[in-house]
Backbone and ligand atoms as CSV (ligand in chain L), in Angstrom:
chain,resi,resn,atom,element,x,y,z
A,1,MET,N,N,183.847,46.996,48.788
A,1,MET,CA,C,184.160,48.694,48.516
A,1,MET,C,C,184.951,48.685,47.214
A,2,ARG,N,N,185.002,50.063,46.776
A,2,ARG,CA,C,185.798,50.545,45.554
A,2,ARG,C,C,187.130,50.894,45.980
A,3,ASN,N,N,188.124,50.799,45.287
A,3,ASN,CA,C,189.250,51.355,45.466
A,3,ASN,C,C,189.423,52.759,44.569
A,4,LYS,N,N,190.603,53.507,44.558
A,4,LYS,CA,C,190.628,54.722,43.691
A,4,LYS,C,C,190.344,54.453,42.058
A,5,ARG,N,N,190.741,53.125,41.672
A,5,ARG,CA,C,190.679,53.014,40.417
A,5,ARG,C,C,189.299,52.525,40.043
A,6,GLY,N,N,188.349,52.290,41.290
A,6,GLY,CA,C,186.948,51.954,40.836
A,6,GLY,C,C,186.669,50.349,40.923
A,7,GLU,N,N,187.910,49.738,41.285
A,7,GLU,CA,C,187.906,48.186,41.307
A,7,GLU,C,C,187.422,47.799,42.687
A,8,ILE,N,N,186.777,46.549,42.706
A,8,ILE,CA,C,186.089,46.077,44.152
A,8,ILE,C,C,187.154,45.517,44.957
A,9,VAL,N,N,187.196,45.987,46.181
A,9,VAL,CA,C,188.093,45.483,47.006
A,9,VAL,C,C,187.801,45.142,48.435
A,10,THR,N,N,188.547,44.496,49.240
A,10,THR,CA,C,188.289,44.620,50.757
A,10,THR,C,C,189.299,45.714,51.270
A,11,THR,N,N,188.889,46.465,52.271
A,11,THR,CA,C,189.907,47.364,52.599
A,11,THR,C,C,190.427,47.132,53.910
A,12,ALA,N,N,191.325,47.755,54.389
A,12,ALA,CA,C,191.850,47.547,55.869
A,12,ALA,C,C,191.241,47.999,56.892
A,13,VAL,N,N,190.923,47.437,58.060
A,13,VAL,CA,C,190.069,48.065,59.074
A,13,VAL,C,C,191.200,49.262,59.700
A,14,THR,N,N,190.603,50.351,60.115
A,14,THR,CA,C,191.539,51.637,60.750
A,14,THR,C,C,191.350,51.621,62.278
A,15,ASN,N,N,192.152,51.376,62.957
A,15,ASN,CA,C,192.069,51.313,64.432
A,15,ASN,C,C,191.141,52.503,65.200
A,16,LEU,N,N,191.619,53.765,64.458
A,16,LEU,CA,C,190.707,54.861,64.699
A,16,LEU,C,C,189.406,54.914,64.578
A,17,ASP,N,N,189.036,54.423,63.250
A,17,ASP,CA,C,187.552,54.266,63.121
A,17,ASP,C,C,186.642,53.304,64.114
A,18,ILE,N,N,187.354,52.350,64.540
A,18,ILE,CA,C,186.760,51.305,65.427
A,18,ILE,C,C,186.370,52.253,66.745
A,19,HIS,N,N,187.293,52.823,67.177
A,19,HIS,CA,C,187.261,53.634,68.508
A,19,HIS,C,C,186.119,54.729,68.166
A,20,ASP,N,N,186.371,55.470,67.304
A,20,ASP,CA,C,185.417,56.695,67.067
A,20,ASP,C,C,184.087,56.379,66.775
A,21,VAL,N,N,183.808,55.274,65.827
A,21,VAL,CA,C,182.519,55.209,65.499
A,21,VAL,C,C,181.761,54.305,66.643
A,22,ALA,N,N,182.500,53.435,67.519
A,22,ALA,CA,C,181.913,53.009,68.647
A,22,ALA,C,C,181.431,53.995,69.745
A,23,ARG,N,N,182.401,55.123,69.915
A,23,ARG,CA,C,181.829,56.132,70.795
A,23,ARG,C,C,180.624,56.805,70.246
A,24,ALA,N,N,180.879,57.224,69.158
A,24,ALA,CA,C,179.518,57.851,68.453
A,24,ALA,C,C,178.364,57.107,68.509
A,25,THR,N,N,178.241,55.668,68.226
A,25,THR,CA,C,177.088,54.943,68.407
A,25,THR,C,C,176.583,54.859,69.795
A,26,ARG,N,N,177.731,54.836,70.673
A,26,ARG,CA,C,177.100,54.655,72.080
A,26,ARG,C,C,176.704,55.982,72.586
A,27,THR,N,N,177.174,57.075,72.236
A,27,THR,CA,C,176.837,58.443,72.461
A,27,THR,C,C,175.309,58.517,72.142
A,28,TYR,N,N,174.859,58.387,70.863
A,28,TYR,CA,C,173.637,58.674,70.110
A,28,TYR,C,C,172.552,57.413,70.449
A,29,GLY,N,N,173.049,56.518,71.436
A,29,GLY,CA,C,172.020,55.395,71.680
A,29,GLY,C,C,171.587,54.193,70.747
A,30,LEU,N,N,172.750,54.055,69.949
A,30,LEU,CA,C,172.308,53.120,68.742
A,30,LEU,C,C,172.375,51.644,69.507
A,31,LYS,N,N,171.466,50.823,68.881
A,31,LYS,CA,C,171.342,49.493,69.675
A,31,LYS,C,C,172.620,48.587,69.306
A,32,ARG,N,N,173.182,48.937,68.090
A,32,ARG,CA,C,174.355,48.110,67.642
A,32,ARG,C,C,175.195,48.500,66.621
A,33,TYR,N,N,176.508,48.454,66.798
A,33,TYR,CA,C,177.299,49.000,65.792
A,33,TYR,C,C,177.874,47.494,65.079
A,34,PHE,N,N,177.576,47.303,63.795
A,34,PHE,CA,C,178.149,46.000,63.287
A,34,PHE,C,C,179.286,46.619,62.467
A,35,LEU,N,N,180.350,45.847,62.847
A,35,LEU,CA,C,181.674,46.170,61.793
A,35,LEU,C,C,181.697,44.892,61.144
A,36,VAL,N,N,181.616,45.078,59.498
A,36,VAL,CA,C,181.622,43.938,58.772
A,36,VAL,C,C,183.033,43.875,58.065
A,37,HIS,N,N,183.633,42.723,58.304
A,37,HIS,CA,C,184.894,42.520,57.345
A,37,HIS,C,C,184.776,40.878,56.924
A,38,PRO,N,N,185.063,40.558,55.651
A,38,PRO,CA,C,184.894,39.147,55.297
A,38,PRO,C,C,186.332,38.342,55.647
A,39,LEU,N,N,187.451,38.985,55.767
A,39,LEU,CA,C,188.623,38.331,55.865
A,39,LEU,C,C,189.016,37.917,57.499
A,40,GLU,N,N,189.249,36.495,57.663
A,40,GLU,CA,C,189.464,36.324,59.125
A,40,GLU,C,C,190.647,37.124,59.758
A,41,GLU,N,N,191.540,37.212,58.806
A,41,GLU,CA,C,192.924,37.794,59.280
A,41,GLU,C,C,192.487,39.094,60.031
A,42,MET,N,N,191.940,39.975,59.222
A,42,MET,CA,C,191.237,41.268,59.528
A,42,MET,C,C,190.437,41.205,60.878
A,43,GLN,N,N,189.713,40.320,60.940
A,43,GLN,CA,C,188.817,40.151,61.983
A,43,GLN,C,C,189.662,39.874,63.212
A,44,ARG,N,N,190.737,39.097,63.148
A,44,ARG,CA,C,191.575,38.880,64.376
A,44,ARG,C,C,192.280,40.257,64.623
A,45,VAL,N,N,192.531,41.022,63.900
A,45,VAL,CA,C,193.092,42.388,64.282
A,45,VAL,C,C,192.047,43.123,65.262
A,46,VAL,N,N,190.912,42.986,64.528
A,46,VAL,CA,C,189.666,43.858,65.567
A,46,VAL,C,C,189.601,43.092,66.730
A,47,ARG,N,N,189.424,41.890,66.907
A,47,ARG,CA,C,189.231,41.050,67.969
A,47,ARG,C,C,190.358,41.380,69.049
A,48,ARG,N,N,191.523,41.482,68.510
A,48,ARG,CA,C,192.736,41.841,69.347
A,48,ARG,C,C,192.667,43.168,70.005
A,49,ILE,N,N,192.213,44.160,69.225
A,49,ILE,CA,C,191.978,45.506,69.675
A,49,ILE,C,C,191.052,45.560,70.651
A,50,LEU,N,N,189.808,44.921,70.432
A,50,LEU,CA,C,188.788,44.819,71.236
A,50,LEU,C,C,189.128,44.287,72.632
A,51,GLY,N,N,189.756,43.113,72.492
A,51,GLY,CA,C,190.219,42.348,73.712
A,51,GLY,C,C,191.071,43.167,74.619
A,52,HIS,N,N,191.912,43.951,74.038
A,52,HIS,CA,C,192.846,44.913,74.802
A,52,HIS,C,C,192.051,45.812,75.864
A,53,TRP,N,N,190.917,46.288,75.218
A,53,TRP,CA,C,190.075,47.374,75.852
A,53,TRP,C,C,189.056,46.766,76.624
A,54,GLN,N,N,188.550,45.639,76.290
A,54,GLN,CA,C,187.425,45.106,76.995
A,54,GLN,C,C,187.914,43.969,78.269
A,55,GLU,N,N,189.165,43.604,78.123
A,55,GLU,CA,C,189.644,42.704,79.092
A,55,GLU,C,C,191.030,42.978,79.674
A,56,GLY,N,N,191.839,43.592,78.853
A,56,GLY,CA,C,193.372,43.686,79.172
A,56,GLY,C,C,193.518,44.905,80.129
A,57,GLY,N,N,194.863,45.476,79.918
A,57,GLY,CA,C,194.982,46.636,80.861
A,57,GLY,C,C,194.240,47.777,80.314
A,58,GLY,N,N,193.708,47.907,79.261
A,58,GLY,CA,C,193.036,49.000,78.704
A,58,GLY,C,C,191.877,49.126,79.478
A,59,LEU,N,N,191.104,48.021,79.941
A,59,LEU,CA,C,189.950,48.157,80.665
A,59,LEU,C,C,190.041,48.870,82.071
A,60,GLU,N,N,191.136,48.424,82.678
A,60,GLU,CA,C,191.460,49.202,84.043
A,60,GLU,C,C,191.842,50.561,83.711
A,61,TYR,N,N,192.470,50.923,82.714
A,61,TYR,CA,C,192.953,52.410,82.146
A,61,TYR,C,C,191.779,53.039,81.976
A,62,ASN,N,N,190.907,52.611,81.054
A,62,ASN,CA,C,189.802,53.465,80.668
A,62,ASN,C,C,188.421,52.607,80.461
A,63,PRO,N,N,187.880,52.394,81.628
A,63,PRO,CA,C,186.593,51.600,81.244
A,63,PRO,C,C,185.438,52.055,80.391
A,64,LEU,N,N,185.500,53.460,80.263
A,64,LEU,CA,C,184.521,54.119,79.282
A,64,LEU,C,C,184.532,53.733,78.048
A,65,ARG,N,N,185.942,53.176,77.567
A,65,ARG,CA,C,186.063,52.666,76.155
A,65,ARG,C,C,185.494,51.338,76.172
A,66,ALA,N,N,185.559,50.367,76.911
A,66,ALA,CA,C,184.882,49.179,77.070
A,66,ALA,C,C,183.419,49.274,76.894
A,67,GLU,N,N,182.997,50.330,77.737
A,67,GLU,CA,C,181.420,50.654,77.322
A,67,GLU,C,C,181.026,50.776,76.058
A,68,ALA,N,N,181.916,51.930,75.292
A,68,ALA,CA,C,181.581,52.119,73.894
A,68,ALA,C,C,181.575,51.016,73.029
A,69,PHE,N,N,182.516,49.892,73.493
A,69,PHE,CA,C,182.604,48.736,72.608
A,69,PHE,C,C,181.634,47.759,72.753
A,70,SER,N,N,180.655,47.797,73.876
A,70,SER,CA,C,179.853,46.864,74.384
A,70,SER,C,C,178.919,46.705,73.371
A,71,ARG,N,N,178.583,47.545,72.141
A,71,ARG,CA,C,177.458,47.529,71.455
A,71,ARG,C,C,177.894,46.993,69.995
A,72,LEU,N,N,179.309,46.830,69.968
A,72,LEU,CA,C,179.962,46.465,68.700
A,72,LEU,C,C,179.778,44.791,68.467
A,73,ALA,N,N,179.346,44.640,67.179
A,73,ALA,CA,C,179.432,43.244,66.775
A,73,ALA,C,C,180.065,43.049,65.534
A,74,LEU,N,N,181.169,42.127,65.527
A,74,LEU,CA,C,181.953,42.126,64.387
A,74,LEU,C,C,181.309,40.855,63.406
A,75,VAL,N,N,181.163,41.075,62.322
A,75,VAL,CA,C,180.421,40.100,61.357
A,75,VAL,C,C,181.239,40.047,59.949
A,76,GLY,N,N,180.973,39.102,59.411
A,76,GLY,CA,C,181.761,38.876,58.010
A,76,GLY,C,C,181.007,39.224,56.884
A,77,THR,N,N,179.609,39.568,56.816
A,77,THR,CA,C,178.859,39.813,55.721
A,77,THR,C,C,177.751,40.887,56.086
A,78,TYR,N,N,177.422,41.548,54.945
A,78,TYR,CA,C,176.337,42.476,54.986
A,78,TYR,C,C,175.047,41.658,55.148
A,79,GLU,N,N,174.915,40.435,54.581
A,79,GLU,CA,C,173.591,39.860,54.799
A,79,GLU,C,C,173.531,39.340,56.410
A,80,GLU,N,N,174.693,38.903,56.866
A,80,GLU,CA,C,174.762,38.655,58.314
A,80,GLU,C,C,174.044,39.673,59.097
A,81,VAL,N,N,174.342,40.825,58.939
A,81,VAL,CA,C,173.805,41.886,59.573
A,81,VAL,C,C,172.315,41.947,59.597
A,82,VAL,N,N,171.950,41.870,58.368
A,82,VAL,CA,C,170.345,41.900,58.010
A,82,VAL,C,C,169.840,40.795,58.804
A,83,ALA,N,N,170.454,39.800,58.713
A,83,ALA,CA,C,169.745,38.431,59.330
A,83,ALA,C,C,169.774,38.600,60.911
A,84,ARG,N,N,170.906,39.154,61.534
A,84,ARG,CA,C,170.874,39.407,62.910
A,84,ARG,C,C,169.854,40.396,63.457
A,85,ILE,N,N,169.517,41.467,62.632
A,85,ILE,CA,C,168.539,42.421,63.008
A,85,ILE,C,C,167.110,41.845,62.851
A,86,GLU,N,N,166.958,41.096,61.709
A,86,GLU,CA,C,165.559,40.274,61.568
A,86,GLU,C,C,165.494,39.287,62.976
A,87,ALA,N,N,166.492,38.565,63.367
A,87,ALA,CA,C,166.359,37.708,64.346
A,87,ALA,C,C,165.987,38.619,65.538
A,88,GLU,N,N,166.705,39.653,65.915
A,88,GLU,CA,C,166.456,40.391,66.962
A,88,GLU,C,C,165.422,41.159,67.268
A,89,GLU,N,N,164.870,41.712,66.200
A,89,GLU,CA,C,163.796,42.692,65.800
A,89,GLU,C,C,162.479,42.018,65.378
A,90,GLY,N,N,162.407,40.866,64.683
A,90,GLY,CA,C,161.308,40.278,64.215
A,90,GLY,C,C,161.113,40.676,62.873
A,91,VAL,N,N,161.857,41.617,62.331
A,91,VAL,CA,C,161.354,42.275,61.092
A,91,VAL,C,C,162.588,42.804,60.292
A,92,LYS,N,N,162.709,42.727,59.126
A,92,LYS,CA,C,163.806,43.135,58.429
A,92,LYS,C,C,164.028,44.768,58.528
A,93,PRO,N,N,165.218,45.212,58.517
A,93,PRO,CA,C,165.230,46.612,58.940
A,93,PRO,C,C,165.239,47.269,57.575
A,94,GLU,N,N,164.936,48.713,57.775
A,94,GLU,CA,C,164.754,49.599,56.544
A,94,GLU,C,C,166.344,50.100,56.355
A,95,VAL,N,N,166.911,50.025,55.168
A,95,VAL,CA,C,168.301,50.237,54.879
A,95,VAL,C,C,168.545,51.740,54.427
A,96,TRP,N,N,169.306,52.643,55.073
A,96,TRP,CA,C,169.578,53.730,54.557
A,96,TRP,C,C,171.107,53.809,54.396
A,97,MET,N,N,171.380,53.870,52.911
A,97,MET,CA,C,172.758,53.848,52.554
A,97,MET,C,C,173.224,55.505,52.600
A,98,THR,N,N,174.785,55.379,52.724
A,98,THR,CA,C,175.424,56.864,52.839
A,98,THR,C,C,176.406,56.677,51.608
A,99,SER,N,N,176.839,58.018,51.067
A,99,SER,CA,C,177.839,58.187,50.408
A,99,SER,C,C,178.122,59.604,50.018
A,100,ALA,N,N,179.256,59.913,49.571
A,100,ALA,CA,C,179.579,61.443,49.379
A,100,ALA,C,C,178.914,61.916,47.956
A,101,ARG,N,N,178.564,60.935,47.121
A,101,ARG,CA,C,177.901,61.305,45.822
A,101,ARG,C,C,176.433,60.610,45.765
A,102,VAL,N,N,175.719,61.354,44.822
A,102,VAL,CA,C,174.572,60.758,44.392
A,102,VAL,C,C,174.426,59.712,43.718
A,103,VAL,N,N,173.603,58.756,43.707
A,103,VAL,CA,C,173.864,57.519,42.909
A,103,VAL,C,C,172.250,57.326,42.317
A,104,GLU,N,N,172.160,57.171,41.015
A,104,GLU,CA,C,171.072,56.958,40.405
A,104,GLU,C,C,170.479,55.422,40.520
A,105,GLY,N,N,169.111,55.361,40.611
A,105,GLY,CA,C,168.614,54.083,40.949
A,105,GLY,C,C,168.285,53.911,42.470
A,106,ILE,N,N,168.325,54.874,43.430
A,106,ILE,CA,C,167.983,54.526,44.657
A,106,ILE,C,C,167.439,55.886,45.143
A,107,PRO,N,N,166.085,55.753,45.746
A,107,PRO,CA,C,165.694,57.155,46.209
A,107,PRO,C,C,166.390,57.970,47.194
A,108,LEU,N,N,166.421,59.171,47.000
A,108,LEU,CA,C,167.161,60.046,47.766
A,108,LEU,C,C,166.277,60.571,48.961
A,109,LEU,N,N,166.858,60.252,50.368
A,109,LEU,CA,C,166.178,60.520,51.491
A,109,LEU,C,C,166.696,61.918,52.250
A,110,SER,N,N,165.887,63.063,52.377
A,110,SER,CA,C,166.281,64.043,53.284
A,110,SER,C,C,166.733,64.016,54.576
A,111,TRP,N,N,167.512,64.597,55.028
A,111,TRP,CA,C,167.879,64.344,56.481
A,111,TRP,C,C,166.563,64.726,57.286
A,112,GLU,N,N,165.911,65.680,56.950
A,112,GLU,CA,C,164.669,66.004,57.793
A,112,GLU,C,C,163.819,64.860,57.933
A,113,ALA,N,N,163.387,64.447,56.534
A,113,ALA,CA,C,162.539,63.245,56.482
A,113,ALA,C,C,163.180,61.997,57.445
A,114,ALA,N,N,164.467,61.874,57.392
A,114,ALA,CA,C,165.025,60.729,58.094
A,114,ALA,C,C,164.957,60.798,59.590
A,115,ARG,N,N,165.063,62.070,60.026
A,115,ARG,CA,C,164.958,62.287,61.348
A,115,ARG,C,C,163.812,61.963,61.826
A,116,HIS,N,N,162.802,62.402,61.180
A,116,HIS,CA,C,161.319,62.235,61.571
A,116,HIS,C,C,161.121,60.780,61.495
A,117,ASP,N,N,161.390,59.988,60.594
A,117,ASP,CA,C,161.211,58.595,60.480
A,117,ASP,C,C,162.122,57.759,61.410
A,118,CYS,N,N,163.044,58.220,61.953
A,118,CYS,CA,C,164.107,57.408,62.769
A,118,CYS,C,C,163.435,56.529,63.676
A,119,GLU,N,N,162.354,57.049,64.665
A,119,GLU,CA,C,161.809,56.350,65.689
A,119,GLU,C,C,160.376,55.740,65.112
A,120,ARG,N,N,160.153,55.452,63.861
A,120,ARG,CA,C,158.889,55.079,63.362
A,120,ARG,C,C,159.259,53.914,62.467
A,121,GLY,N,N,158.208,53.061,62.385
A,121,GLY,CA,C,158.202,51.912,61.388
A,121,GLY,C,C,159.373,51.016,61.920
A,122,ARG,N,N,159.928,50.411,60.765
A,122,ARG,CA,C,160.830,49.362,60.932
A,122,ARG,C,C,162.104,49.883,61.698
A,123,PRO,N,N,162.905,49.046,62.118
A,123,PRO,CA,C,164.242,49.443,62.700
A,123,PRO,C,C,165.079,49.830,61.644
A,124,LYS,N,N,166.094,50.809,61.754
A,124,LYS,CA,C,166.715,51.413,60.829
A,124,LYS,C,C,168.365,50.689,60.860
A,125,LEU,N,N,168.710,50.542,59.509
A,125,LEU,CA,C,170.207,50.090,59.552
A,125,LEU,C,C,170.904,51.143,58.614
A,126,LEU,N,N,171.771,51.819,59.243
A,126,LEU,CA,C,172.622,52.859,58.419
A,126,LEU,C,C,173.731,52.381,58.129
A,127,VAL,N,N,174.166,52.273,56.662
A,127,VAL,CA,C,175.366,51.738,56.225
A,127,VAL,C,C,176.399,52.864,55.684
A,128,PHE,N,N,177.569,52.607,56.260
A,128,PHE,CA,C,178.737,53.332,55.783
A,128,PHE,C,C,179.844,52.555,55.066
A,129,GLY,N,N,180.513,53.172,54.224
A,129,GLY,CA,C,181.614,52.425,53.586
A,129,GLY,C,C,182.971,52.768,54.066
A,130,THR,N,N,183.922,52.210,53.399
A,130,THR,CA,C,185.373,52.759,53.775
A,130,THR,C,C,185.910,52.849,52.246
A,131,GLY,N,N,187.251,53.004,52.095
A,131,GLY,CA,C,188.001,53.276,51.062
A,131,GLY,C,C,187.478,54.421,50.173
A,132,TRP,N,N,187.099,54.098,48.975
A,132,TRP,CA,C,186.482,55.030,47.909
A,132,TRP,C,C,184.919,54.925,47.968
A,133,GLY,N,N,184.517,54.165,48.876
A,133,GLY,CA,C,183.075,54.173,49.267
A,133,GLY,C,C,182.412,52.800,48.459
A,134,MET,N,N,181.257,52.606,48.625
A,134,MET,CA,C,180.604,51.388,48.311
A,134,MET,C,C,180.137,51.405,46.868
A,135,THR,N,N,180.079,50.334,46.166
A,135,THR,CA,C,179.858,50.134,44.941
A,135,THR,C,C,178.477,50.700,44.503
A,136,ASP,N,N,178.148,51.097,43.215
A,136,ASP,CA,C,176.823,51.699,42.981
A,136,ASP,C,C,175.786,50.374,43.170
A,137,GLU,N,N,176.113,49.214,42.851
A,137,GLU,CA,C,175.140,48.042,42.864
A,137,GLU,C,C,175.023,47.872,44.320
A,138,PHE,N,N,175.992,47.792,45.272
A,138,PHE,CA,C,175.537,47.530,46.602
A,138,PHE,C,C,174.554,48.848,47.217
A,139,LEU,N,N,174.946,50.072,46.940
A,139,LEU,CA,C,174.177,51.175,47.295
A,139,LEU,C,C,172.772,50.876,47.080
A,140,ARG,N,N,172.406,50.569,45.735
A,140,ARG,CA,C,170.944,50.217,45.260
A,140,ARG,C,C,170.430,49.226,46.146
A,141,GLN,N,N,170.904,48.355,46.912
A,141,GLN,CA,C,170.277,47.328,47.625
A,141,GLN,C,C,169.535,47.987,48.785
A,142,GLY,N,N,169.912,49.310,49.103
A,142,GLY,CA,C,169.313,49.921,50.261
A,142,GLY,C,C,167.844,50.422,49.974
A,143,ASN,N,N,167.175,50.833,50.909
A,143,ASN,CA,C,165.770,51.336,50.527
A,143,ASN,C,C,165.847,52.964,50.255
A,144,ALA,N,N,166.902,53.549,50.621
A,144,ALA,CA,C,167.221,55.081,50.401
A,144,ALA,C,C,168.610,55.319,50.664
A,145,LEU,N,N,168.896,56.526,49.966
A,145,LEU,CA,C,170.361,56.990,50.047
A,145,LEU,C,C,169.990,58.404,50.701
A,146,LEU,N,N,170.590,58.594,51.934
A,146,LEU,CA,C,170.827,59.920,52.493
A,146,LEU,C,C,171.453,60.849,51.668
A,147,GLY,N,N,171.019,62.085,51.662
A,147,GLY,CA,C,171.807,63.188,50.828
A,147,GLY,C,C,173.341,63.220,51.294
A,148,PRO,N,N,174.181,63.414,50.196
A,148,PRO,CA,C,175.275,63.519,50.590
A,148,PRO,C,C,175.763,64.706,51.564
A,149,ILE,N,N,176.402,64.622,52.610
A,149,ILE,CA,C,176.675,65.654,53.498
A,149,ILE,C,C,177.782,66.662,52.880
A,150,ARG,N,N,177.154,67.829,52.848
A,150,ARG,CA,C,178.216,68.911,52.262
A,150,ARG,C,C,178.053,70.075,53.163
A,151,ALA,N,N,179.119,71.170,52.927
A,151,ALA,CA,C,179.162,72.318,53.668
A,151,ALA,C,C,178.057,73.260,53.139
A,152,ALA,N,N,177.616,74.247,53.894
A,152,ALA,CA,C,176.618,75.215,53.332
A,152,ALA,C,C,177.212,76.003,52.020
A,153,ASP,N,N,178.400,76.277,52.120
A,153,ASP,CA,C,179.088,76.720,50.940
A,153,ASP,C,C,179.911,75.850,50.400
A,154,PRO,N,N,179.486,75.084,49.560
A,154,PRO,CA,C,180.316,73.901,49.102
A,154,PRO,C,C,181.483,74.184,48.304
A,155,SER,N,N,182.438,73.632,48.853
A,155,SER,CA,C,183.694,73.759,47.868
A,155,SER,C,C,183.889,72.880,46.742
A,156,GLY,N,N,182.975,71.865,46.678
A,156,GLY,CA,C,182.970,70.783,45.833
A,156,GLY,C,C,183.791,69.440,46.427
A,157,PHE,N,N,184.363,69.795,47.629
A,157,PHE,CA,C,184.951,68.699,48.200
A,157,PHE,C,C,184.204,68.103,49.363
A,158,ASN,N,N,183.856,66.878,49.503
A,158,ASN,CA,C,182.991,66.349,50.627
A,158,ASN,C,C,183.214,64.855,51.009
A,159,HIS,N,N,184.579,64.523,50.531
A,159,HIS,CA,C,184.919,63.141,50.807
A,159,HIS,C,C,185.538,63.000,52.334
A,160,LEU,N,N,184.600,62.849,53.269
A,160,LEU,CA,C,184.982,62.898,54.667
A,160,LEU,C,C,185.330,61.481,54.970
A,161,SER,N,N,186.185,61.572,56.247
A,161,SER,CA,C,186.516,60.042,56.850
A,161,SER,C,C,185.139,59.435,57.261
A,162,VAL,N,N,185.148,58.152,57.282
A,162,VAL,CA,C,183.843,57.374,57.797
A,162,VAL,C,C,183.496,57.724,59.124
A,163,ARG,N,N,184.765,57.887,59.893
A,163,ARG,CA,C,184.300,58.448,61.373
A,163,ARG,C,C,183.648,59.727,61.438
A,164,SER,N,N,184.000,60.696,60.654
A,164,SER,CA,C,183.516,61.987,60.718
A,164,SER,C,C,181.980,61.827,59.860
A,165,ALA,N,N,181.818,60.827,59.039
A,165,ALA,CA,C,180.504,61.030,58.155
A,165,ALA,C,C,179.583,60.440,59.336
A,166,VAL,N,N,180.035,59.438,60.007
A,166,VAL,CA,C,178.950,58.767,61.153
A,166,VAL,C,C,178.526,59.795,62.064
A,167,ALA,N,N,179.653,60.642,62.427
A,167,ALA,CA,C,179.260,61.405,63.695
A,167,ALA,C,C,178.257,62.572,63.303
A,168,ILE,N,N,178.677,62.861,62.083
A,168,ILE,CA,C,177.675,64.161,61.498
A,168,ILE,C,C,176.274,63.366,61.383
A,169,ALA,N,N,176.252,62.246,60.607
A,169,ALA,CA,C,174.849,61.632,60.517
A,169,ALA,C,C,174.037,61.537,61.637
A,170,LEU,N,N,174.712,60.920,62.639
A,170,LEU,CA,C,174.063,60.590,63.942
A,170,LEU,C,C,173.739,61.882,64.538
A,171,ASP,N,N,174.439,62.950,64.454
A,171,ASP,CA,C,173.931,64.209,65.185
A,171,ASP,C,C,172.729,64.731,64.402
A,172,ARG,N,N,172.857,64.586,63.027
A,172,ARG,CA,C,171.527,65.119,62.156
A,172,ARG,C,C,170.236,64.457,62.466
A,173,LEU,N,N,170.388,63.059,62.668
A,173,LEU,CA,C,169.471,62.240,62.956
A,173,LEU,C,C,168.671,62.171,64.257
A,174,LEU,N,N,169.647,62.250,65.382
A,174,LEU,CA,C,169.310,62.012,66.748
A,174,LEU,C,C,170.037,62.891,67.725
A,175,GLY,N,N,170.615,64.091,67.095
A,175,GLY,CA,C,171.351,64.980,68.076
A,175,GLY,C,C,170.195,65.961,68.672
A,176,GLU,N,N,170.638,66.376,69.880
A,176,GLU,CA,C,169.819,67.650,70.638
A,176,GLU,C,C,169.564,68.668,69.462
A,177,GLN,N,N,168.411,69.387,69.655
A,177,GLN,CA,C,168.214,70.469,68.691
A,177,GLN,C,C,168.242,71.772,69.355
A,178,GLU,N,N,168.832,72.639,68.970
A,178,GLU,CA,C,168.777,74.092,69.655
A,178,GLU,C,C,167.319,74.488,69.719
A,179,GLY,N,N,167.087,74.837,71.011
A,179,GLY,CA,C,165.835,75.493,71.479
A,179,GLY,C,C,164.810,74.380,71.705
A,180,ARG,N,N,165.471,73.093,71.627
A,180,ARG,CA,C,164.413,71.976,71.991
A,180,ARG,C,C,164.775,71.481,73.524
A,181,ASN,N,N,165.888,71.999,74.063
A,181,ASN,CA,C,166.270,71.457,75.350
A,181,ASN,C,C,165.993,72.397,76.411
L,1,LIG,N1,N,184.400,58.912,47.766
L,1,LIG,C1,C,183.675,58.183,48.612
L,1,LIG,C2,C,182.329,58.147,48.603
L,1,LIG,O1,O,181.821,58.617,47.412
L,1,LIG,O2,O,181.466,57.775,49.503
L,1,LIG,C3,C,183.936,58.537,50.202
L,1,LIG,C4,C,184.357,57.410,50.974
L,1,LIG,S1,S,184.611,57.733,52.679
L,1,LIG,C5,C,186.436,57.467,52.919
L,1,LIG,C6,C,183.941,56.444,53.529
L,1,LIG,C7,C,182.391,56.466,53.773
L,1,LIG,O3,O,182.163,57.597,54.609
L,1,LIG,C8,C,181.529,56.413,52.518
L,1,LIG,O4,O,181.255,55.317,52.113
L,1,LIG,C9,C,180.242,57.099,53.308
L,1,LIG,O5,O,179.594,56.144,53.769
L,1,LIG,C10,C,180.922,58.016,54.287
L,1,LIG,N2,N,180.963,59.491,53.674
L,1,LIG,C11,C,181.991,60.169,53.400
L,1,LIG,N3,N,181.803,61.360,53.048
L,1,LIG,C12,C,180.504,61.544,53.113
L,1,LIG,C13,C,179.609,62.587,52.686
L,1,LIG,N4,N,179.958,63.617,52.337
L,1,LIG,N5,N,178.202,62.300,52.826
L,1,LIG,C14,C,177.763,61.096,53.344
L,1,LIG,N6,N,178.661,59.983,53.600
L,1,LIG,C15,C,179.834,60.168,53.468
């Protein structure tokens, strides 16, 4: 990821993000939520949080949270995510990147076209960043960049938390539509 100075860094995992992204991916029926962190120390923190809610007192207190976590896979690299999907699905995923900004060198995909394509063709991998977002070089590894989420009346500010961006993206792609139900 980038930090505020544009340097490449690893970011700290946020407890809230794990819970909220897990709930959103479970709600919208995604097969897997891959949480990627290269550092063993940070992975240990994540495993401890998951353990509390999947096995500890947390399971008894709130079993729904354990269910939300059931599709979470903790991995060390992006390459591992792609390899795992290929192993499970028999084909490499189509990768859709997300960012608050438009980046040159990667085709822009409209939400409407993406919603239409969701259930067609290869399995889809939606990639979200943390910190100040993913580097341009990394974003260009995707097949497409989903248009930055903005308000209808843009104030110029659109830097959402990753958990908000995930929820909005999943609702645009897979949410119930007014008049359809
Ligand atoms: N300034 C960063 C950027 O340009 O993407 C925002 C980083 S934000 C804390 C973490 C992640 O949430 C981003 O890497 C992206 O995946 C997602 N995100 C945040 N705002 C977004 C927006 N307006 N449109 C699409 N994705 C967004």
